[in-house]
N, C-alpha and C positions, 0 to 999 in steps of 0.2 A: 233678634233670632228671626231670618228672613227664610227660611225653608219650613215647611212640615210636611208630613205623612200624613194623611185624609183617608177616613174611610166611607165619609158622607158627605156630598157636597151638597151645603146651606148657604150658600151664598156667591151672590153675583161676580164674575170675574173679568175684566178690561180686557183678557185676552183668554183664549182658551188654545194651546197649542197639543199635537194629538201627532203623535209618533207612526211613520212605519215603517216596514224593511221593502227594500227595492221589490217592485212587483205583487205586493200583498196590499194594495190598497182598495179598502171598503170604506166609503163614508159614513159618518155618526147617523148611526141606526135612530137615535129619540129625535131625530129633526121630522118635522112634516112631509111629505109627499114631495111637493110644491118646494120647499128647500132643499131637499134631495136631489131634485132636477139642478136647481141652478147650481149646488157646488158639485156635483158632477160634467158640468158645462164650464165651470171656470176651472176643476182640475185638467181638464182636456186643454181647454186653452192655454194653459200654462204646459201644457204635455208634460205634467207632474205624474210619473211613474215610483217616486220613493228613492232615487239614486242619493245618495251621500250628498246633503247638505241641500238639496233641493227641498226650495221653500213657494209654499202658494200662501193665497190670505183671502177669506173672503169675511164678508159680514152680511147676516141676513137678521129678520126677526122672528122669533121664536116666543109663543105664547107672551105676548105685548112686551118682550124685552128683544133688545139688540146684543145680537151673540158677535164677538169678533173672531174668526175662527183662524189659526195658523195649521196647516200640512206639512210635516219635514217630515222629510227623509232621510233612513237613517243607513243608507245601501245595503248592500247585501248579505243576507244575514249571517252565511257561512265567514266572512269578514271583521263581526262587528263585536265591538269590544267597548271596555269603558272609556277607551281616548277618545272614539269616533262618537260616541257619547257625549262625553266633552267638549268635544269644539263643535257640533253642529247645533245642539244648543245653544250657545253661550253665541255663536254667530248669528243665529236665528233672534235671539233677543237683545242683542247687544245694544242700547240707545231706547230701549223701551223701559216704563213704568210700570207703577201700581202694580194689581192684583192677578196672577198670572196662573193657571191650573195648567200641568202639565199631564195626559193620561196616552193611554193605546190599548188597544185589543189584545196583543200580542205580551205578556208580563216581562218577556223576554228584554223586552228594551227599555223598563223601567227599573233601570239600577239605581240603586236611594243612595250609597254615597256618592258618585261620579255627578249626580243632580245636586245634590248638598253642597260641593265642592263649587258649581257651576253660580248658584245664589252665590257665595261667597264674592266669585271673581266678579261677576255680572256689577255687584255694590261696592268693588273696589274700585277707590280713584283718589290721586294723595294731591289732595287739593288745597290743604290746611292753608297756602300762603298767598292765596289768591283771592283777592276781597269779591268777585263774584263767584260763587259757587253754585254749580249746576245741582237742581234739587231733580234727584234721580235714585228713587229707592222703590227698588223690585222685589217683592214678595212673590213665593214659588210655592204653590201647593202640589203634590204629589200624591194622584188620585190613583189609591191601592186599595181596592177594596178587601182584598185576603191578607194584603201585608202586613205586617209585624214589624219591617225594619223601622229604627228612625232617622238613620242619616247622620247619627251621630259621629261616626268616624267622619267621614265626611265634610263636617260642617269643624270639627277640630284641627283635618289639613287642612281646609281651606282655611279656615284662620290663620295656622300656623304659617302657610306662606304669603300671608298677609302681612304678620306681623315683620317676618324677613324683608318682605318689598318696603316696608313703611322704613325700617331701619337701614337701606341700603340708599333710599331716597330721599332722607333726611341730610341736609349739607352740613358740612365737617363744623361751621360754628355751632350748632345745635347736639351733634353727637361727636363726642368726643371722649377720649377715657375712663373721665368721670364719670360723665353722663350717662355713656356705654352702660359702667358699671352698675348704676343706680336703675338705669332702666330693666337689666338684670335682674337684679334683686328686687324689684317690683312683680315681676313675669313669674318669677321663682316662687315667691308665697303667694299669688292670684294661681298657680296651676300643680305645687307640689314638687318643684325640687329646691335642693338646696343650694344656698349660696353665698361666698365668701370672697371676699376680694381684699387682694395684699397691695400694700401704699410698695411705696419706690424705697424704702427701709429698707422692709421684706425680703423684697423681690434682690436686694442688694445681697442680704444675708444667704438669700440661697445659692447665691454665683452663677446669679443669669445674667454671664459679662455681654455676651452677646446684643442679648434682648435689649440691656439698659444701653449699650451703643449705639442702637437704630434710634433711641429716643434720647437720646443725650441733649439735641439743641432746641427741643420741643418747650415752648414755654406750659403746655398741657401736658403735665406728667403724667407719667406711665401707670396704670393697675391692670393686676394682675386677674383676671378674672374666675372662678372656679365656679363649676356646676357640678355637683353630685346628687343623681337619683340611684336607689337602690331598690328596682323593683325585685329581684329577686336574691334574697336574704340566704335561700336555701344553699345556694352557689358564691358564698362571700370571696372565692379565690379568683373565679372568673368576672374581671371588670373592663370595658372595653372601654376606652381611651379616643376621647371626640375630639380634636385640636380644631380651632377655629382662626386664621388670619385676620387677626383684626388691625389692622395699620389703617385709622380713621382717616387718616390725610394722607398722602404722598406727595412730596414736591420733589422727589429723585435725590433728595440730599445734596450734597456738593457736586454730585452729575445731574444736575440739573434737568429736569422737564421743562420743553419749552411749553408756552400759553395752552395749545393745545393737547397736551400730554397731562396736562393739569387738571382740566376742568373736571372730568368726568371722577377724581381722585377719591370725591368723596366716599365712592362705591369700593376702594382698595379694603374695605372690610366685611366683603360678601361674605367671606368665609365664617369670621364671626354671627353676622347676621343669620347664616344657614345653621349654623348650631345651635344658636340659642333657638333658634325657631323649630327645629327637630328636636329640640328639648321638651319644649311646650310640649308638644304633637305628643313622644314617648311619656311625659309624664301624666298627661290629661286621658291618655287610653291606658293608663298600668299595663304598660308594657314590663314582661317578665326579663327583664335584663338590669344588670347594674353597668352605671354610664357615668364618668367624669369625666366633664366638659372642661377644656382650658382655651381662656383667650389671652393670650399676651397683647394688649391692649395699648398700643401710641401713636406718635405722628412720626413722620421720617422728615426733619425740617430743616433750615439752612441757621449756622450761627459762627460767632468765633468757637466755640467750644463743639462742633461738628463732628463725626468721627469722620475720615477723609480717607481718598481712595491710597493705597498704599501703607496703612495702617495694619498693624499686627493685635488681633483681638482674642480673647479667652470664650469659652463657652462654658455652661454649666454641664456637662459632660465632659470636657478638661482637653479635648480637641482645639487647638492654634487653627486660626483663619486669616489668611491675607486680603484685605478687603481690595478687591479689584476695580468695585461698580458698588456706590452706596445706594443705586438706586436698584440692586439687588438685595433690596432690605427684608421682604417678608421671609423669606427664607431664613434667616438668623434671627427674627425673633419666632418662628415655627421651633427652629431644632432644641431650642429653650425650653420653649413648650410641649416637646416631644419627652425631652430627657426630665422633667417636672414630671411628668404624669406617668413614666416610666418607674425612677425611682422611688419618686415621694407619694405619689397614687396607686401604685402596684399593677397598672393595668396589664392586662395580658392581651389584649390587639391595639394597635392603635389605625386611627385613621384621622388624615388632616384632610381639611377644606380649606382651599386657598385659591385668591386670586393671583396666582403666581406668577405666568410668564405671557408676553404675548407673542410668544413662539408656538402656545397651542391653539391660540386662533388662528394661525397660518396654517397650522397642520389641519386642524379639525373646522374651521368656522367657528360659527356663531350658535351653533345646535347641538353640539356633541361636546360632552365634556372627556378631557383627556382622566383616563384614569392609569397611575401606575400603582404594582401592586407586587409584594417577593413570594405572594400566597395566592395559587389557583383558587383556592375555596372561599378567599375571598369576593375575589373580581366574580365568579359565580350568583355569588351571593346579591351583590351591586346591579349588577347586568340583570337578574331576575328580578330584583324589586323596582330599578328603574322601569323597568319592559310592563310593568303594571300601570305606572302613570303615566305610559308614554315620554318618558325622559330618555333621550340618548346616551350611552358612555362607549367610550372606547379604548381598548386596552394598548398600552402605547408601550415600547421596549425599555427595559432597562440593565441593557447591555455590560458587561464588565467593561468592555472597552470606553463607557462614558466615560469613567471613574480618571482615565489618564487627563481629559478636559481639564479635572480638577486638581490639577498638580499643580504645588507650588515651590517656587525654590529654597523659601523660607521659612513655612510653614508647612501645619499637615494637608491645607486645604486653601484653594481660593475659594470666593463666594460664588464668584461668576467666570463660567468660562464660554464668555462669547455667544456670539449670534447664532452659529451652527447647532442644533441640536439644542436648540438652548432649554427647550421645556423637558427633554431627557438628562441632560444634565443636572437642571435643577432636583427634579425628584431624586437622580441619584446622590447628589449632596445630601439631600433630608435622610437617606436610605442608610447613610454613613452614621448618626443619631439613631438608631432603632433597636440598636444593641440584640438586631437576632430576633426582637419581637414581629408575629405576624403584621404584616404593616400595609396602608391602603393612603394614595394621595390621590386625592381629585381635584383638578387644575381645573377652576370652574371662571376662570379670567373672560373667555367668550362668552359664556351661558347665564353668567349672575347676572347681566344688566344690558339692556335691550335699546338701542338705539332708534325703534320702530316696534311697536303693537305688530303682535304675530300669534292667531290664535286667540286663545284665552293669558297668553303671557302681554302685558301692558308695555310702554314705553317706561323704562326705567328700570329698575329693579324684579329681576323676574318672580324670585322666589325657588327657582329650579334647584334638583338636588334635595331640599326641604323634605319631599314623600319617598325619594328613593333611600333617603338614610332611614325614617322613619320604617319604610319596607324591611329594610336590611335588619335592623335591630327587632323589629316583629317577628321575623324568621315565615 
């Protein structure tokens, strides 16, 4: 545990971080007059006024002990929120190590759960495969003499985000369907949700033809991973279905990707990782919701028995699909997972999370998650929940006109409508299989993996949307 709330200071710290709103600067009153003059001069020289992200450091000798002080601005009080706090504290402490005390004269600055999250992110580093590891551990103590909060929710969410990051960052020779299933089983046992894993024979018996077509050529065989958390036994008919795209590696199949396009394809199971992370948070915080999560895990490989452009395949739903692009494979696994959740688990709503299209990145870049839904209420809930955590979602269109892109001459649908409106046509394809249920699709192709670090998101797996999904279910 790298975060604690304390009511009494009974030890010395490597650094003391003090937070201030803009224009409300008053140096610590518990230091000598001589040190007060020194601190004021340092703040004046640095033109420190408490603007968002402003930082000034000064070291003083007080009572025979060296005190290293960090003055940190949180911006204007009327514009302050938890996300501002996460950003400024993370940036100020990134690269530090040791024991750090956080305090403020204004208790509104001390948002316990947000700071607990930051402690997790400061200590995150995916370096398990490096010979030389940087020893950098930061322990945060939050001084709140009157506070009763523990920061438990912040710790849980921070750890859930980091679980998701780890799963995305692991290479495909480590994370494949079987190993992903085993890790999920271990997480379920540790955090309190049930996990059931179905093998290929059982998947075939369910009629999941579309899913198995994608998996056909891979040496690593598919696993259907089911997670069940029944947090509201008083409403057994209300079950949310949470579907995560679980392509642990994607070559593109016979519609082969170029090398540059394949390098990052270990992250194509970002939807599955997000769903798994969200389930750990929901279960640990004992959210009063019934949730069944489904991950159709597999690899999209090449081989003599690979599915081909031009093939017509079936689906668990019964619709036939003409394959026009084997690199549009994620949707073929998702539709069978959605059908399974609706028909076998009797879910009352469906949320799917997937690194589905490059088109959503063209439309929204790397900061916003494209969101498609047939229900206004679902979008309003995810928009509100994402805002609490500074995560951006944007509602995208689902015009009926897009269904024309998916018409086939010889089957019910084609699996790819081509380049134009690709994110929307992919979502429209999924909508054909939701059987009228309230449904929302989160295309995280741009937000689940970062090519460079930004704010408290590292390079690599980001863990974005985990907290938004948790907030959606928490209500």
